[in-house]
C-alpha positions as CSV (number, residue, x, y, z in Angstrom):
1,X,67.5,141.9,161.0
2,X,65.7,139.7,158.5
3,X,63.7,141.3,155.7
4,X,60.7,139.8,153.9
5,X,58.6,137.1,155.6
6,X,57.7,133.8,154.1
7,X,54.6,132.2,155.7
8,X,54.7,128.4,155.8
9,X,51.6,126.2,155.9
10,X,53.4,123.4,157.9
11,X,56.6,122.4,159.6
12,X,59.3,121.3,157.0
13,X,60.4,117.7,157.0
14,X,63.9,117.4,158.5
15,X,65.3,114.4,156.5
16,X,65.2,116.0,153.1
17,X,66.7,119.2,154.5
18,X,69.6,117.2,156.1
19,X,70.2,115.5,152.7
20,X,70.1,118.8,150.8
21,X,72.5,120.4,153.2
22,X,74.9,117.5,153.0
23,X,74.9,117.6,149.2
24,X,75.5,121.3,149.0
25,X,78.1,121.5,151.8
26,X,81.2,120.9,149.5
27,X,80.2,123.9,147.4
28,X,80.0,126.4,150.3
29,X,82.6,129.1,150.9
30,X,82.2,130.3,154.5
31,X,83.4,133.8,155.4
32,X,82.2,136.4,157.9
33,X,81.4,138.9,155.1
34,X,79.5,136.4,153.0
35,X,75.9,137.1,152.0
36,X,73.3,135.1,154.0
37,X,69.5,134.6,153.6
38,X,67.4,137.6,154.9
39,X,64.0,135.9,154.8
40,X,62.0,135.4,158.0
41,X,60.3,132.0,158.0
42,X,56.9,132.3,159.8
43,X,54.8,129.3,160.8
44,X,51.4,130.4,162.4
45,X,48.9,128.2,164.2
46,X,51.4,125.6,165.3
47,X,50.0,123.0,167.7
48,X,52.2,120.7,169.7
49,X,52.1,116.9,169.2
50,X,51.5,115.8,172.8
51,X,52.8,112.3,172.3
52,X,56.1,113.6,170.9
53,X,56.2,116.1,173.7
54,X,55.8,113.4,176.3
55,X,58.6,111.4,174.7
56,X,60.8,114.5,174.8
57,X,60.0,115.1,178.4
58,X,60.9,111.5,179.3
59,X,64.2,111.4,177.5
60,X,65.3,114.8,178.9
61,X,64.1,114.2,182.5
62,X,61.3,116.8,182.6
63,X,58.0,115.9,184.4
64,X,55.3,114.6,182.0
65,X,51.7,115.7,181.8
66,X,52.1,119.3,182.7
67,X,50.4,121.9,180.6
68,X,53.4,124.2,180.3
69,X,56.1,123.5,177.7
70,X,59.6,122.7,179.0
71,X,61.9,125.7,178.6
72,X,63.9,124.1,175.8
73,X,61.0,122.6,173.8
74,X,60.4,125.6,171.5
75,X,63.9,125.0,170.1
76,X,62.6,121.6,168.9
77,X,59.6,123.3,167.3
78,X,61.7,125.9,165.5
79,X,64.6,123.6,164.5
80,X,63.0,122.4,161.1
81,X,62.6,126.1,160.1
82,X,66.2,126.8,161.1
83,X,67.3,123.8,159.1
84,X,65.4,125.0,156.0
85,X,67.4,128.2,156.2
86,X,70.8,126.6,156.9
87,X,70.4,123.9,154.3
88,X,69.6,126.4,151.5
89,X,71.8,127.4,148.6
90,X,72.0,131.0,149.9
91,X,73.3,130.0,153.3
92,X,77.1,130.3,153.1
93,X,78.2,127.9,155.8
94,X,78.3,124.1,155.1
95,X,75.8,122.1,157.0
96,X,78.2,119.2,157.3
97,X,80.5,119.9,160.2
98,X,78.5,122.8,161.5
99,X,78.9,123.0,165.3
100,X,76.2,124.4,167.7
101,X,78.4,126.4,170.0
102,X,75.9,128.3,172.2
103,X,72.3,129.1,172.9
104,X,70.6,131.9,174.8
105,X,66.9,131.5,175.7
106,X,64.6,134.1,177.1
107,X,61.1,133.0,178.3
108,X,58.8,135.9,179.2
109,X,56.0,133.7,180.4
110,X,55.0,130.0,180.5
111,X,53.6,128.6,177.3
112,X,50.7,126.1,177.4
113,X,51.3,122.8,175.7
114,X,47.8,122.8,174.3
115,X,47.9,126.3,172.8
116,X,48.5,127.6,169.3
117,X,51.9,129.2,168.7
118,X,53.4,131.3,165.9
119,X,57.0,130.6,165.1
120,X,59.4,133.0,163.4
121,X,63.0,131.9,162.5
122,X,65.7,134.0,160.8
123,X,69.4,134.3,160.4
124,X,70.5,137.4,162.4
125,X,74.0,137.6,160.9
126,X,77.5,136.2,160.5
127,X,80.6,137.0,162.6
128,X,84.3,136.1,162.6
129,X,85.4,133.5,165.1
130,X,88.9,132.6,166.0
131,X,88.3,129.2,164.4
132,X,86.2,130.2,161.4
133,X,82.8,131.9,160.9
134,X,79.8,131.8,163.2
135,X,76.2,132.3,162.3
136,X,73.5,133.5,164.7
137,X,70.0,132.0,164.2
138,X,67.0,133.6,166.0
139,X,63.8,131.7,167.0
140,X,60.8,133.5,168.3
141,X,57.5,132.2,169.6
142,X,54.4,134.5,169.7
143,X,51.0,134.2,171.3
144,X,48.4,136.8,170.4
145,X,51.1,138.8,168.7
146,X,53.4,139.0,171.8
147,X,56.8,137.3,171.9
148,X,56.7,134.9,174.8
149,X,59.9,132.9,174.1
150,X,63.0,133.7,172.0
151,X,66.4,132.2,171.5
152,X,69.7,133.0,169.8
153,X,71.8,130.0,168.7
154,X,75.3,130.3,167.3
155,X,76.7,127.8,164.8
156,X,80.3,127.6,163.9
157,X,81.8,126.6,160.6
158,X,85.5,125.8,161.1
159,X,87.9,127.0,158.4
160,X,91.3,128.7,158.1
161,X,91.3,132.3,159.2
162,X,93.7,135.1,158.7
163,X,95.4,136.1,161.9
164,X,96.6,139.7,162.2
165,X,100.4,140.0,162.6
166,X,101.5,139.8,166.2
167,X,98.3,138.0,167.4
168,X,99.3,135.1,169.7
169,X,98.0,131.6,168.8
170,X,95.0,130.7,171.0
171,X,94.2,127.2,169.7
172,X,95.9,125.5,172.6
173,X,93.0,126.1,175.0
174,X,90.2,128.4,176.1
175,X,91.0,132.0,177.1
176,X,92.2,132.2,180.6
177,X,89.1,134.0,181.9
178,X,87.0,131.0,180.9
179,X,88.9,128.6,183.2
180,X,87.1,128.2,186.5
181,X,86.8,125.8,189.3
182,X,84.3,122.9,188.9
183,X,80.9,123.5,190.4
184,X,79.8,121.3,193.3
185,X,78.7,117.9,192.1
186,X,75.0,117.3,192.4
187,X,74.6,114.0,190.5
188,X,76.4,111.5,188.3
189,X,74.6,110.3,185.2
190,X,75.3,107.1,183.4
191,X,74.2,107.7,179.8
192,X,73.1,104.7,177.7
193,X,74.2,104.3,174.1
194,X,70.7,104.9,172.8
195,X,70.2,108.4,174.2
196,X,70.9,109.9,170.8
197,X,68.4,107.7,169.1
198,X,65.7,108.3,171.7
199,X,66.3,112.1,171.6
200,X,66.4,112.0,167.8
201,X,63.0,110.2,167.7
202,X,61.4,112.7,170.1
203,X,63.0,115.8,168.5
204,X,63.2,114.8,164.9
205,X,66.9,115.6,164.8
206,X,68.4,112.4,163.4
207,X,71.8,113.7,162.6
208,X,73.9,110.5,162.0
209,X,76.6,111.6,164.5
210,X,74.1,111.0,167.3
211,X,72.6,107.7,166.3
212,X,75.2,104.9,165.9
213,X,79.0,104.4,166.4
214,X,79.4,103.5,162.7
215,X,77.8,106.6,161.4
216,X,79.5,108.8,164.0
217,X,82.9,107.4,162.9
218,X,82.3,108.7,159.4
219,X,82.5,112.2,160.9
220,X,85.5,111.6,163.1
221,X,83.9,110.6,166.4
222,X,84.9,107.3,168.1
223,X,81.3,106.7,169.2
224,X,77.9,108.4,168.9
225,X,77.7,111.7,170.7
226,X,74.8,113.2,172.6
227,X,72.8,116.1,171.1
228,X,74.0,119.4,172.6
229,X,70.4,120.4,173.1
230,X,69.7,117.2,175.0
231,X,72.6,118.0,177.4
232,X,71.3,121.5,178.2
233,X,67.7,120.2,178.5
234,X,68.8,117.4,180.9
235,X,70.7,119.9,183.0
236,X,67.7,122.4,183.1
237,X,65.3,119.6,184.0
238,X,67.5,118.9,187.1
239,X,68.2,122.6,187.8
240,X,64.7,124.0,187.4
241,X,63.9,127.5,186.0
242,X,61.5,130.3,187.0
243,X,58.6,131.0,184.8
244,X,60.2,134.2,183.5
245,X,63.9,133.6,182.9
246,X,67.0,133.9,180.7
247,X,69.4,131.0,180.2
248,X,72.8,131.0,178.5
249,X,74.5,127.7,177.7
250,X,77.8,127.1,175.9
251,X,78.6,123.7,174.3
252,X,82.3,123.1,174.9
253,X,83.0,119.4,174.2
254,X,81.0,116.5,172.8
255,X,79.6,113.8,175.2
256,X,80.4,110.3,174.0
257,X,77.7,107.6,174.3
258,X,77.6,105.5,176.3
259,X,79.4,107.4,179.0
260,X,79.3,108.8,182.5
261,X,79.0,112.6,183.3
262,X,78.8,114.7,186.4
263,X,76.1,117.4,186.7
264,X,77.2,120.3,188.9
265,X,75.3,123.4,190.0
266,X,75.6,126.4,192.3
267,X,73.9,129.8,192.5
268,X,72.2,129.8,189.2
269,X,75.2,128.2,187.3
270,X,75.3,124.7,186.0
271,X,77.6,122.4,184.1
272,X,78.2,119.0,182.7
273,X,81.6,117.5,183.0
274,X,83.4,114.3,182.2
275,X,86.6,112.5,183.1
276,X,89.3,114.7,184.6
277,X,86.7,117.5,185.0
278,X,86.5,118.1,181.3
279,X,83.7,120.6,180.7
280,X,81.1,119.5,178.2
281,X,78.5,122.2,178.9
282,X,78.4,125.3,181.1
283,X,75.5,127.7,181.6
284,X,73.7,130.2,183.8
285,X,70.1,130.7,184.7
286,X,68.8,134.2,185.5
287,X,65.4,135.5,186.5
288,X,64.1,137.8,183.8
């Protein structure tokens, strides 16, 4: 759990944080037992920019004009605070190459778009991963002192790890229990090449891997890739969620833009898959 709270007077600007994180990345030494920032960042009295919210709703497929915030939108509100923590000198994982691997969201009740919200973001801890070190970042939204929305995101820094003697190599594919039959297809979505730019404009997350083929190639991708949080938001906009709910989503493979994907769903489960049924995203929706 985080220690001291630092109260902010406004939401940090993402562009300088991305630049700082990129510059510091070569000097980071990721390890599961590394020290990490213990500060809780708190932003009280936050009000939603309704024009940006409407742009977000349009690009993700949510209905516009409703007073309740979409389930995934508080992640957008908290992301600048998370970036302030992850781009700092005391965060041990390099921002460049950091992979968002999963998110778990719990909504206790609907949040009005016109209300005032208090955000709290902190790093919960580090953990070993078979491909490196994973950090868990917690975001909480409070109204009148009560937590009404919370999430836990995991971010992976890939690096060489020590494998105990006799442990079989598992890099060839996912553990066997994760392999399951494709869910029934509900829709096929043809994604335009500008989805990353449109989502970046609405969310503020203008990571270059999402914007243009040229900038994506600098990081090893053949084309721009969709934001992971856009893929889960698009799926949940199609799936629907109860007012009080818990959602778990795992980001498994990048979605190249432009491209065609299949949205599948059944019994509270959802997924996004590509050619040859390659899973890009899988998740579950529960009533809380």
